[in-house]
N, C-alpha and C positions, 0 to 999 in steps of 0.2 A: 443571452435569450437565442434559445435555438429556433432558430426559421431555417426556410428549406435551402435557401443558398448558404448557411455556413455548414452544410451536411454536405450539397453535393455541387458549388461552381467550380471552375476551373481553372480563372484565371490567377488566382491567387495573389486577386485586389484587393477583397472585399470585408470590409473592417467595421465594426457598431462603435459606434458614439457613444452618447449618453442617454439610459431609459432606452436600451434596444435597439434606439433606429438606426442603420448605418449613414454610417459616416458623408460630411459632404464632399464632394467631387469625384462621387465616383460614377466610372462610368455601368448603370445598375443592368443599359441593356446591354452593354455587350457581357456585363456578372449571367446575368437570364439565360442567354445564348450559350454560354460557356460548362450547361448543366452536366451531373453524368455519374458514375457511380461513386461513393463514395472513395477516395484515397489515404492515405496514411496520412497526408500532409492534411486532409479535412479533418481528419480525428485526432491526429498531434495537436492543432492547434488549440482545443482545450485541454487533452486528456493529459500531452506533456507538457503540463505545463500547470499543470493543478497545486491547487497548495501555492500558488503568487510565482511561478517563475521554472526555469528551467528544472527539473528532472528531481524537486522541493519532494512529490509524495510519496511516488510509485517504486523505486529504485529500477525497475526494470522496465518504464514508461520514461524517453527523453528524447531528445529532438535528434539524436545521431542515430534513431532508427526509422528518419528521414530517410535518409539513403546508405542504408548499413552493405555492410560487406555480410559476406558467412560468417566469420570469427563473433561478428558481434551478434546474428543472428540470422540460424541457419535457414528460417520459414519465409522470411523478410530479404534475408541479403540473400542467400544462397538459390531462393525458388521462388523470389518475387514477388511475395504472399502479402497480399494489400489488408487489413486490418478487419472487413466484412468476409473474408475469407474462412475466416475463423468465427467471429463473431457475424453469425448468419441473422437477415432479419428476416420476419414475414409480416406483412400491414405495420411496415415502420416498430415492430416489437425489436430489438437488439437483443440475441444470444448474450447473455456473462450477467455474471454480479459481482462487487467488490465487496469483499468480507467487511469495506470500515464503513459503506454505509445501506446495505440490505441483509436486513435476517432474510429477506425471500430465498431459496434455494431452488425453487422452479427455474427455468428455464438459460440452466448452466452451460459454459463450452467447457469442453475436457480433448484429453487428447486422445480418447475412446472414441471421437466422434471421425477420428480419421483412420489411429491408430489399432492394432488386434490388441488386448492385453496379455502376451505372450508372446511377443515380437521381436525377441532371442535368440539368435543359433544357440547359445548356450545354456542349458538350460539351469545352471546357478544364477545366474541372471534373473531367468521368470521364476526362481523361487524368490524371490523379492518382490516378485508383485502386488501383491495383499498387500505387504506390509509398507510399501515406499510411492509415496506418487509418484509418478516417470521424471518429475519436475525436480524429484530432491537429490538426481544424479545429474539430471542433464539441464539443471542452473547453476553450476558448483559456485559462479560468483556470479553478483548483481552492480549495477551499476559499472559496467564496462568500461569506456567511454566518459559518462558525463558522473563528475560527485553526486549524490545524494544524498538531504538531510536526515542526518539518524538522530538528531535531538538540537531543541530547542526549550530556552529557560529565560520565559516571561518575566520572573523576576532580576534581572538584569535589567531591564528598558528602563528609558529616562535618563541616562548618565550620557553627556559629552564626550560621549567617545570616539575616537576614530573609527569610518564606517567600510566597514565590507560586507560585500551581502550574501557570501557564505560565513562571514563568523560575529557582524556586532550593526544592527540597525538600532539606532531609538529608541525608535517606536515596535519597537520587533522583540527588543533582547539579544540573548545570545544565542549561536547555534554552532553543530557542529555539521560539516558534511565529509563524506566518504566513498570514494571509489572503489572498485573491485573489490566490492562488499560480503566477505562471507557471509551467508544467511544463517539463519537462527534457526532450531528445528522445534515443531510440536506435531502432537497427533490432532487430526483435524479429518472431520469426516460432512462437510460441505455445510458446516450450522454453526450457528455460535451457542456455546454456550449458556451467553447473559449479553446484554448489551447496556452501557452506561444510559440512563437517562437525565437530564436535568430535574433537579432534583435530588438523585439518588446518594444515601450515606454513603461515605469513605471514611478511610479510617487516614490521614494525611500521613501517618510516618509511615506508612507502605506504598508503593507500585496502585493505582487506581487501572485496571487491565478495561478501556475502552471498549474491544470488541471480542475478549475473549475465544478463541476458538474451541469446540466443542469435538471430546474425543479424546479418547484413553485406550493404554494396553489393553484393556478388557474388553473397549468397545469394536468388533469385527468389524464395523464398516467402515472406521478410522484406518487414517493413514499417514506417516511422519511424512511433514509436508516441506516445504524452506519456505522462512519468513524474512519479510524487513520489520524489525519490530520500532516504530518512534518514540523514542522516550521524551520526556519534556515536565520541565514545572509549571503548572499551572493556579491561577488565583483560585482561590476558595472561600466559603465561610467560616473565620475559626471558631464560632457558637452554634454556628449547627451543621457543621462537615459536612460541606457539599460542594457541589465546583460549581463558579457562578460564571454569566457569562455576563461581561464588561463588557459596556459601549465601548467602543472604541472608534467610530467615524462620527464626524459631523460634531454641533455645538455641543458642548461638556464631556466630549470624548477624549479616549486617553490621547489618541493622537496628535490631539490640538493642543490640551490641560497639564497633559501629563501626572496626572492625578490620579492612584487607582481608587478610592475612595469614593472621589466622585464617579467614575466611569463602572465601579461596582455596585451603585445606589442605581445610577442611571439604565445600567442594562438589567440589575433584578426590577427597577419596574416593566422595564418594555415585557420581559416575558413573565411577570408574574410570582415573583420570586421575592421568598422574605429575606433580606439584607438585615443583619445584626450591627453594621456596623465596626465589624472586625475581618479583617483578612489576612491571610499567607495565602506562602505557597504549595502546595502539594507536586509529589511526583505520578506520573501518569506512563502507560504505555497504550500502542495502539500498535496491533496487527497489520500486514499488508503482504496476500499471499504475490508470489515471485512464479508466476507464469513465459512470461519470453524474456529476451537473449540466451535463447537457446542456442548453443554455441553446436558445431559439430560432433557428431558421437562416439568419434575421437578423443573428446575435449572432456568426456562426464566424467563424472568422478571413478576414481581406481580406488578396488575393494580397503587398499592401506588406507585412505582417507579418510574413512570412514569407521575403518574396523584397526583393534591394536594399541601401543601405548601413546601412537600421535596421533587418533583420529579424531575427527573434530566433531563428534553427537557425546552428546553428554549422555550416556546409557542410564543413570541411574535417574536421572531427569526425567527420563522417557518411562520411565516403571519397571527398567528393567533390574536383575538382578548385579549384570555385569555384561560386558560385550557380546553379543552372539553367539561369536566365533566362537569363545571360550563353555558358552551357557546355557549354549539352544535361543532357539528360536521364539517367537511370541509364546506358541501352545505350550512347547516346554518349560518355558518360565513360567507362566500361570498355573501349570499342573503342579510345578515346586512347589508354587506358591498354596496350593491349596493344603 
């Protein structure tokens, strides 16, 4: 639970216990007297550790941002920004929305809150800004100091294997982590094309995209954005063909009994979802936008890193006939398609 002190205390000693109560033995008077504007430490205590540990979820948010140099993040390390300098707040309504949790496009944070839409001296670079998000060139890699989780296979859980939080845990399964991760790219207009909800049907032979970004080459409001895509294998009902929500914690939970059938039964009862008694594991994908860990401008992507025979862009997957250096930009390629 988030109370006032989580965001505002500055001693670094405030810790929560069960049910959100302050832990025993804290000097709550000193903690309360320390309050101030939130720092990266306040925000990072939760957001850098989302998903159960440092760097698990986001890829561009981890504990290296507590005290970064400018090579890690030019805003926080070079200019001394705190999170609230961009995520500005009015009446405790904090600006910013994660594509992973919200379909609400209001109250967003964008680079254009501070920067001009045509910021480059070279007009060839400015000609890209309608098509490319700033982050596409200026976040060339993510997880630049700490590895981030990119794959999680729940089907491998329950085995008595050597444990390593970056490779395998009996209660959670097998993981893959990667650092200096090259983003994947997709069109994005700031909204979602869909959002998986409990009970939605799936095709277990194909990846179920939990939160596909909205946008395409035909959408004039969309830009090419960089993403971390988290892939996994999740339990599903093999008869009803939808994802299940197994019970993991507490009596009968998977982490206690290591019985997927029982966990699926108890979890389905708790959320009111029919369980057929047969389960399997199906591939899923989840998109995470990348906006932090911006290095100095000299480290932005060069032309040849996107264009040419060895560029990182899959132009055809993005809807182009081929490399725009040869085929022309979005408008000319759309005109050729008519």
